[in-house]
C-alpha positions, 0 to 999 in steps of 0.5 A, spaced: 500 499 500 505 504 501 507 503 494 500 506 491 501 512 496 508 514 493 505 513 486 499 518 488 504 523 490 508 523 484 501 523 480 499 530 483 506 532 485 505 537 478 498 540 480 496 546 484 496 545 491 488 547 492 483 545 496 479 541 490 486 538 488 487 535 496 480 533 496 480 529 489 487 526 492 484 523 498 478 521 494 483 517 489 486 514 495 480 512 498 478 509 491 485 505 491 485 503 497 478 499 497 480 496 490 487 494 494 483 491 499 478 488 495 484 484 491 487 482 497 481 479 500 481 475 493 488 472 495 492 475 490 499 477 491 502 484 493 505 485 486 499 483 482 494 488 486 499 493 485 499 493 478 492 492 477 490 498 482 495 502 478 492 500 471 486 502 473 486 508 477 493 511 474 491 515 469 489 523 472 487 525 465 481 519 465 479 520 472 479 528 472 472 528 470 470 524 476 474 527 481 472 534 479 478 537 477 477 536 470 478 544 469 485 544 473 488 538 470 486 542 463 489 549 466 496 545 468 497 544 460 495 551 459 500 556 458 496 562 461 497 559 468 504 561 471 507 555 474 512 558 480 518 553 480 522 551 486 528 556 484 523 562 484 521 560 491 528 560 494 530 566 490 524 570 492 525 568 500 533 570 499 530 576 496 525 578 501 530 577 507 535 582 504 530 587 502 526 586 509 532 589 512 534 594 507 526 597 508 527 596 516 534 599 516 531 605 512 525 606 517 530 605 523 534 611 520 528 616 520 527 614 527 534 615 529 534 622 525 531 626 530 537 624 535 542 628 531 539 635 533 537 633 541 544 630 541 547 636 538 543 641 543 545 637 549 552 637 547 553 645 546 549 646 552 553 641 557 560 644 554 557 650 554 559 652 547 559 659 544 557 657 537 551 653 539 547 655 533 552 652 529 552 646 533 544 646 533 545 647 525 549 641 524 545 637 528 539 639 524 543 637 518 545 630 520 537 629 521 536 630 514 541 627 512 538 621 516 532 621 513 534 622 506 538 616 507 532 612 510 527 615 505 532 612 499 533 605 503 525 605 503 524 607 496 530 602 493 527 596 497 520 598 494 523 598 487 527 592 487 521 588 490 517 590 484 521 585 481 516 580 484 510 583 483 508 578 478 506 574 484 500 578 486 498 580 479 498 574 474 495 567 475 500 563 479 500 556 481 505 552 486 505 545 486 505 540 492 513 539 492 514 547 492 509 548 497 512 543 502 519 546 501 515 553 503 512 550 509 519 547 511 522 554 510 517 558 514 518 552 520 526 553 520 525 560 520 520 561 526 524 561 532 529 567 529 522 570 527 519 570 534 526 572 537 527 578 533 520 580 535 520 579 542 527 583 543 524 588 538 518 590 542 522 589 549 527 594 546 521 599 545 518 598 552 525 599 555 526 605 551 524 609 557 529 606 562 535 611 559 531 617 560 529 615 567 536 613 568 540 619 565 534 624 568 536 622 575 544 623 574 542 630 571 543 629 564 536 629 562 538 633 555 541 627 552 536 622 555 531 622 549 538 620 544 538 613 547 531 613 547 530 614 540 536 609 538 533 603 543 526 604 539 530 605 532 533 598 533 527 595 536 523 597 530 528 595 525 528 588 528 520 588 529 519 591 521 525 585 519 522 580 522 515 582 520 516 583 513 520 577 512 515 572 515 509 575 511 514 573 504 512 566 506 504 568 507 505 571 500 507 564 497 502 560 501 496 565 502 495 561 509 488 563 512 488 558 517 494 554 520 489 548 520 487 549 512 488 542 508 490 545 502 494 552 500 491 555 494 496 560 490 492 564 486 492 572 485 489 575 491 486 582 492 488 584 499 483 588 503 484 595 503 480 600 508 475 604 504 470 610 506 463 611 504 464 618 507 468 623 502 470 627 507 473 622 512 476 619 506 480 625 503 482 627 511 485 619 512 488 620 505 493 626 508 492 623 515 499 621 516 503 626 512 499 631 516 501 628 523 508 627 521 508 635 520 505 636 526 510 632 530 516 635 527 513 642 528 511 641 535 518 638 536 522 643 533 518 649 536 518 646 543 525 641 543 521 637 547 523 630 543 523 627 550 515 627 550 513 629 542 513 622 540 507 621 544 504 624 537 505 617 534 501 613 539 495 618 539 495 618 532 495 610 531 489 610 536 485 615 532 486 612 526 484 605 528 478 608 531 476 612 524 477 605 521 473 602 526 467 607 525 467 609 518 471 604 514 469 598 510 474 592 507 474 592 500 
């Protein structure tokens, strides 16, 4: 019977790993098992039974209609359906890892950028420099250099990721063997993913510790610098882990861990839309406006140690607006 199961696996190896194919596979296995047991009960030899079962159920083209997968078998021979090979999947996972780090580093640079003017101001004040304006100007210059580098990395990562845009835009399929490879690769990466997420979240949580300690030592002017460094490092680890992990979900389109099959077809991700036109217009410029408010408040007050709360409040407001006015499309 093990020989029959192996033969069945090879029969379905090149077909897309969908719920329909999974069902057909299980149905055909049951039919083969029933025939196997029937022949064995007649006293036939193992080799004779296997030969009869395979000759009767071994042609998928003849059984496709009865199994309800005639269209899928026909599509397998249709060039319009793009087959994602194992080598393509390996390149995608490797590329996703590099681009995830590049994207995370770009975001971290943008967060760390605000530490430059804070450090310059604290340094000039601590050493009582005569030319404080020069120090502050240098700090602002470094800040914009960090922002430019961060935005550049983010845009560059996005451009390189467009290479794989066909995965979402075209009709694609992966076979059983490739699906198994992706699942194994994801499981191998699970431990590192969890560690990155935990360490990143911990760094964000304990980012207030340097502020408390340095305030107690009388260096409160420089304390926000270390806070932003902790947050930037934590966010880097979180974004890197999350974006890299999302790559496996893109390949598998997993909705539930217990799903019996994995369907790899173009998927239109749900986006939040708003029926209220006024709300829609406001939300279209929401985050750029929040950024302007944050930078304006920070530069006017130089209270960098507290202005970061703008992002927390903005995030809460955004979720409330989505919950009240938004809908999935």
